[in-house]
RODREN-282607 format. One record per residue: residue number from 0; chain; x negated, y negated, z negated of N, C-alpha, C, O in turn. Coordinates in nm, 3 decimals. Example, Ala and Ser with C-alpha at 12.3 -4.5 7.8 and 13.67 -1.06 7.14 Angstrom:
// residues 2
{0, "A", {-1.319, 0.569, -0.780}, {-1.230, 0.450, -0.780}, {-1.320, 0.330, -0.780}, {-1.424, 0.332, -0.846}}
{1, "A", {-1.285, 0.225, -0.708}, {-1.367, 0.106, -0.714}, {-1.290, -0.003, -0.787}, {-1.341, -0.114, -0.804}}
This chain:
// residues 51
{0, "A", {-1.740, -3.012, -3.251}, {-1.624, -3.025, -3.166}, {-1.564, -2.887, -3.139}, {-1.634, -2.789, -3.116}}
{1, "A", {-1.435, -2.883, -3.143}, {-1.364, -2.757, -3.118}, {-1.337, -2.743, -2.968}, {-1.301, -2.839, -2.900}}
{2, "A", {-1.354, -2.619, -2.921}, {-1.326, -2.594, -2.779}, {-1.176, -2.579, -2.759}, {-1.104, -2.528, -2.845}}
{3, "A", {-1.131, -2.624, -2.644}, {-0.990, -2.614, -2.611}, {-0.961, -2.473, -2.561}, {-1.033, -2.422, -2.475}}
{4, "A", {-0.858, -2.409, -2.615}, {-0.825, -2.272, -2.577}, {-0.739, -2.273, -2.451}, {-0.641, -2.348, -2.440}}
{5, "A", {-0.778, -2.189, -2.356}, {-0.700, -2.175, -2.233}, {-0.671, -2.028, -2.206}, {-0.662, -1.986, -2.091}}
{6, "A", {-0.657, -1.951, -2.309}, {-0.642, -1.807, -2.290}, {-0.509, -1.771, -2.225}, {-0.502, -1.674, -2.149}}
{7, "A", {-0.403, -1.845, -2.253}, {-0.273, -1.812, -2.196}, {-0.274, -1.836, -2.045}, {-0.223, -1.755, -1.969}}
{8, "A", {-0.332, -1.946, -2.002}, {-0.341, -1.976, -1.860}, {-0.428, -1.877, -1.786}, {-0.396, -1.838, -1.673}}
{9, "A", {-0.536, -1.836, -1.847}, {-0.625, -1.739, -1.782}, {-0.559, -1.603, -1.770}, {-0.572, -1.536, -1.668}}
{10, "A", {-0.488, -1.561, -1.874}, {-0.417, -1.433, -1.869}, {-0.308, -1.435, -1.763}, {-0.290, -1.337, -1.690}}
{11, "A", {-0.237, -1.546, -1.753}, {-0.133, -1.559, -1.653}, {-0.193, -1.556, -1.512}, {-0.140, -1.490, -1.423}}
{12, "A", {-0.303, -1.626, -1.493}, {-0.370, -1.628, -1.364}, {-0.418, -1.489, -1.325}, {-0.399, -1.447, -1.211}}
{13, "A", {-0.480, -1.418, -1.418}, {-0.527, -1.282, -1.390}, {-0.411, -1.189, -1.356}, {-0.422, -1.107, -1.265}}
{14, "A", {-0.302, -1.203, -1.428}, {-0.185, -1.119, -1.402}, {-0.128, -1.146, -1.263}, {-0.093, -1.052, -1.192}}
{15, "A", {-0.120, -1.271, -1.224}, {-0.067, -1.306, -1.093}, {-0.161, -1.255, -0.983}, {-0.114, -1.204, -0.882}}
{16, "A", {-0.291, -1.269, -1.002}, {-0.387, -1.223, -0.902}, {-0.381, -1.071, -0.889}, {-0.381, -1.019, -0.777}}
{17, "A", {-0.376, -1.000, -0.999}, {-0.369, -0.854, -0.993}, {-0.237, -0.806, -0.931}, {-0.236, -0.709, -0.856}}
{18, "A", {-0.129, -0.874, -0.962}, {0.000, -0.837, -0.901}, {-0.004, -0.863, -0.750}, {0.047, -0.782, -0.673}}
{19, "A", {-0.063, -0.973, -0.710}, {-0.076, -1.002, -0.567}, {-0.161, -0.899, -0.496}, {-0.127, -0.857, -0.385}}
{20, "A", {-0.271, -0.857, -0.558}, {-0.355, -0.754, -0.499}, {-0.280, -0.621, -0.488}, {-0.295, -0.548, -0.391}}
{21, "A", {-0.200, -0.592, -0.587}, {-0.119, -0.470, -0.583}, {-0.018, -0.473, -0.469}, {0.002, -0.373, -0.401}}
{22, "A", {0.046, -0.586, -0.449}, {0.143, -0.599, -0.340}, {0.073, -0.587, -0.205}, {0.123, -0.518, -0.116}}
{23, "A", {-0.041, -0.652, -0.189}, {-0.116, -0.643, -0.064}, {-0.161, -0.499, -0.039}, {-0.153, -0.450, 0.074}}
{24, "A", {-0.208, -0.432, -0.142}, {-0.249, -0.293, -0.127}, {-0.134, -0.202, -0.089}, {-0.150, -0.113, -0.005}}
{25, "A", {-0.019, -0.223, -0.149}, {0.099, -0.142, -0.117}, {0.144, -0.165, 0.026}, {0.177, -0.070, 0.098}}
{26, "A", {0.146, -0.291, 0.069}, {0.187, -0.320, 0.206}, {0.088, -0.262, 0.307}, {0.129, -0.210, 0.410}}
{27, "A", {-0.040, -0.270, 0.277}, {-0.140, -0.210, 0.366}, {-0.122, -0.058, 0.371}, {-0.132, 0.001, 0.478}}
{28, "A", {-0.095, 0.004, 0.259}, {-0.075, 0.149, 0.253}, {0.046, 0.190, 0.337}, {0.039, 0.287, 0.413}}
{29, "A", {0.156, 0.118, 0.322}, {0.277, 0.157, 0.394}, {0.265, 0.129, 0.543}, {0.324, 0.202, 0.623}}
{30, "A", {0.191, 0.026, 0.583}, {0.179, -0.005, 0.724}, {0.075, 0.082, 0.795}, {0.083, 0.098, 0.917}}
{31, "A", {-0.019, 0.137, 0.724}, {-0.123, 0.217, 0.786}, {-0.092, 0.367, 0.784}, {-0.168, 0.446, 0.842}}
{32, "A", {0.016, 0.407, 0.720}, {0.055, 0.547, 0.718}, {0.096, 0.590, 0.858}, {0.158, 0.513, 0.931}}
{33, "A", {0.062, 0.713, 0.898}, {0.111, 0.760, 1.028}, {0.262, 0.783, 1.024}, {0.316, 0.827, 0.923}}
{34, "A", {0.328, 0.751, 1.135}, {0.473, 0.767, 1.137}, {0.512, 0.909, 1.174}, {0.622, 0.954, 1.141}}
{35, "A", {0.422, 0.981, 1.242}, {0.448, 1.120, 1.276}, {0.345, 1.207, 1.206}, {0.233, 1.165, 1.180}}
{36, "A", {0.385, 1.329, 1.176}, {0.295, 1.422, 1.110}, {0.200, 1.481, 1.215}, {0.243, 1.555, 1.302}}
{37, "A", {0.070, 1.449, 1.206}, {-0.023, 1.499, 1.308}, {-0.044, 1.651, 1.299}, {-0.093, 1.712, 1.394}}
{38, "A", {-0.008, 1.711, 1.187}, {-0.029, 1.855, 1.170}, {0.097, 1.935, 1.198}, {0.097, 2.058, 1.186}}
{39, "A", {0.204, 1.868, 1.235}, {0.329, 1.938, 1.260}, {0.316, 2.020, 1.389}, {0.252, 1.978, 1.485}}
{40, "A", {0.378, 2.136, 1.388}, {0.373, 2.224, 1.506}, {0.469, 2.172, 1.612}, {0.584, 2.138, 1.583}}
{41, "A", {0.421, 2.166, 1.734}, {0.505, 2.124, 1.845}, {0.573, 2.249, 1.902}, {0.527, 2.307, 2.001}}
{42, "A", {0.682, 2.291, 1.839}, {0.745, 2.417, 1.874}, {0.807, 2.413, 2.014}, {0.820, 2.518, 2.077}}
{43, "A", {0.844, 2.296, 2.064}, {0.908, 2.289, 2.194}, {0.808, 2.313, 2.308}, {0.849, 2.341, 2.421}}
{44, "A", {0.679, 2.302, 2.280}, {0.580, 2.327, 2.385}, {0.553, 2.477, 2.402}, {0.508, 2.519, 2.508}}
{45, "A", {0.580, 2.558, 2.301}, {0.551, 2.700, 2.305}, {0.666, 2.783, 2.363}, {0.645, 2.897, 2.403}}
{46, "A", {0.785, 2.727, 2.369}, {0.902, 2.801, 2.415}, {0.916, 2.782, 2.566}, {0.917, 2.669, 2.614}}
{47, "A", {0.927, 2.892, 2.641}, {0.946, 2.876, 2.786}, {1.085, 2.818, 2.816}, {1.185, 2.854, 2.753}}
{48, "A", {1.088, 2.730, 2.912}, {1.215, 2.665, 2.949}, {1.302, 2.761, 3.026}, {1.254, 2.833, 3.114}}
{49, "A", {1.432, 2.763, 2.993}, {1.528, 2.846, 3.065}, {1.583, 2.765, 3.182}, {1.631, 2.652, 3.164}}
{50, "A", {1.577, 2.822, 3.300}, {1.624, 2.749, 3.417}, {1.765, 2.787, 3.454}, {1.820, 2.734, 3.550}}
């Protein structure tokens, strides 16, 4: 008996799963990035205020 080939369906399924994982990873990366630079110098704190 010959086995039925399902290689096209498996390749399509793998491609869809990998693309979905890529999208989820990208969204997680963009949402977890800090919005402010924690290493930026706070120059306004060092300058004395003029009254």
